[in-house]
Structures are given as structure tokens and as C-alpha cells.
C-alpha positions as CSV (number, residue, x, y, z in Angstrom):
1,X,-28.1,26.9,-14.2
2,X,-25.0,24.9,-15.3
3,X,-22.3,24.3,-12.8
4,X,-18.8,24.7,-14.2
5,X,-16.3,22.2,-12.9
6,X,-12.6,21.8,-13.5
7,X,-11.7,19.0,-15.9
8,X,-8.5,17.1,-16.2
9,X,-7.8,15.1,-19.3
10,X,-6.5,11.7,-18.6
11,X,-5.6,8.8,-20.8
12,X,-5.6,6.3,-17.9
13,X,-7.1,6.8,-14.4
14,X,-6.2,4.3,-11.8
15,X,-8.4,4.4,-8.6
16,X,-6.5,3.5,-5.5
17,X,-2.8,3.9,-4.7
18,X,-2.4,0.6,-3.0
19,X,0.0,-2.1,-4.1
20,X,-2.2,-3.1,-7.1
21,X,-2.8,0.5,-8.3
22,X,0.8,1.6,-8.0
23,X,2.0,-1.6,-9.7
24,X,-0.4,-1.0,-12.6
25,X,0.8,2.6,-13.0
26,X,4.5,1.6,-13.0
27,X,3.9,-1.3,-15.3
28,X,1.9,0.8,-17.8
29,X,4.6,3.5,-17.8
30,X,7.2,0.8,-18.4
31,X,5.2,-0.6,-21.4
32,X,4.9,2.9,-22.8
33,X,8.7,3.4,-22.5
34,X,9.3,0.1,-24.3
35,X,6.8,1.0,-27.0
36,X,8.5,4.3,-27.7
37,X,12.0,2.8,-27.6
38,X,11.0,0.3,-30.2
39,X,10.1,3.1,-32.5
40,X,6.4,2.1,-32.7
41,X,3.9,4.6,-33.8
42,X,2.1,6.5,-32.5
43,X,4.5,7.6,-29.8
44,X,2.8,7.5,-26.4
45,X,3.2,9.5,-23.3
46,X,3.0,8.4,-19.6
47,X,2.2,12.0,-18.6
48,X,-1.5,11.4,-18.5
49,X,-1.5,8.4,-16.3
50,X,-3.2,9.4,-13.0
51,X,-3.6,7.6,-9.8
52,X,-6.5,8.7,-7.6
53,X,-6.1,8.0,-3.8
54,X,-8.4,8.9,-1.0
55,X,-5.6,9.0,1.6
56,X,-3.6,12.1,2.4
57,X,-0.6,10.5,0.7
58,X,0.2,7.5,-1.4
59,X,0.4,4.4,0.7
60,X,-1.2,6.0,3.7
61,X,-3.5,3.0,4.2
62,X,-1.6,-0.1,3.1
63,X,2.1,0.3,2.8
64,X,3.0,1.8,6.2
65,X,4.8,-0.9,8.1
66,X,4.1,-3.5,5.6
67,X,6.0,-6.8,5.7
68,X,6.4,-8.0,2.1
69,X,8.5,-10.1,-0.2
70,X,10.3,-7.5,-2.3
71,X,10.6,-9.8,-5.4
72,X,7.6,-8.2,-7.2
73,X,8.8,-4.7,-6.4
74,X,12.2,-5.6,-7.8
75,X,10.5,-6.6,-11.1
76,X,8.6,-3.3,-11.3
77,X,11.3,-0.9,-10.1
78,X,14.9,-1.7,-11.0
79,X,17.4,-0.8,-8.2
80,X,14.6,0.0,-5.8
81,X,16.9,-1.2,-3.0
82,X,19.0,1.9,-3.3
83,X,16.1,4.3,-2.4
84,X,13.6,2.2,-0.5
85,X,13.8,2.1,3.4
86,X,14.4,-1.6,3.7
87,X,16.9,-1.5,6.5
88,X,14.5,-1.7,9.4
89,X,14.6,-5.2,11.0
90,X,11.4,-6.8,12.2
91,X,11.8,-7.2,16.0
92,X,8.3,-8.0,17.1
93,X,5.0,-8.8,15.5
94,X,2.0,-6.7,16.1
95,X,-0.1,-9.9,15.9
96,X,2.0,-11.4,18.7
97,X,1.6,-8.3,20.8
98,X,-2.2,-8.3,20.3
99,X,-2.3,-12.0,21.2
100,X,-0.3,-11.5,24.4
101,X,-2.5,-8.5,25.3
102,X,-5.7,-10.5,24.7
103,X,-4.3,-13.3,26.9
104,X,-3.5,-10.9,29.7
105,X,-7.0,-9.5,29.5
106,X,-8.6,-12.9,29.5
107,X,-6.5,-14.0,32.6
108,X,-7.5,-10.8,34.4
109,X,-11.2,-11.4,33.7
110,X,-10.9,-15.0,34.9
111,X,-9.2,-13.9,38.1
112,X,-11.9,-11.4,38.8
113,X,-14.7,-14.0,38.0
114,X,-13.0,-16.6,40.3
115,X,-12.7,-14.0,43.1
116,X,-16.3,-12.9,42.8
117,X,-17.5,-16.6,42.9
118,X,-15.4,-17.3,46.0
119,X,-16.8,-14.2,47.7
120,X,-20.4,-15.2,47.1
């Protein structure tokens, strides 16, 4: 018995919608646009460039809350500043919070250890 599966024709399949995968898709689409604008043959289409992502949405694993230098993004997407949510200032570092929390836990454990040694 042969199992019938849906097929989707793709010229390019990029696995992973992280920064590298999305950059690849954007850069390839830009190269295709330049190729076609120069009148080169055959004319190409960016319609069959697909990005396959395991997350529920693009960027679900890597881009949320990312702190990054926007220089590379500016090279890939012209005028990205107009639509990107870049107006949120960094007020605290998660790493600093984790370090403070670990220090408090360590001090708590040391206090408990000292108290138990004094009691015995």
C-alpha cells in the first residue's frame, strides 16, 4: 500500500527561522530582485523560497527579547527602523538578575549552614 502525501514544490528550502535562516531568505530574495531588474535571463521568482520553522511562529525561540546590533539588519532590510519595535529601552539585564538571585540563594544556604553548625 502506497501512502499519498501532500507535496509542495520549492526552489529553496531553508531550515530554521532564526537570524541566519531569515537573513538567508531575505538576501536570496534581494539577489533575485537584482537579477530580474538587470534584465538577466531566465527571470527568477522568490515565490518558492520557503523557511521551515519548528516554533509556533517565526522567531519564537531566538528573537524574543534579543539585544542586538541592528547594523546587519539595516543591511538586509532597508528602512527597517520604521516598522521594527526598537523603542524599548534596556532597563535591566536578565543575567544580572540571575546573578543577584544566585548570590541571595548562596547567602541563604551559608546562613543555614552556619546556624546548623552553631547548634551542634
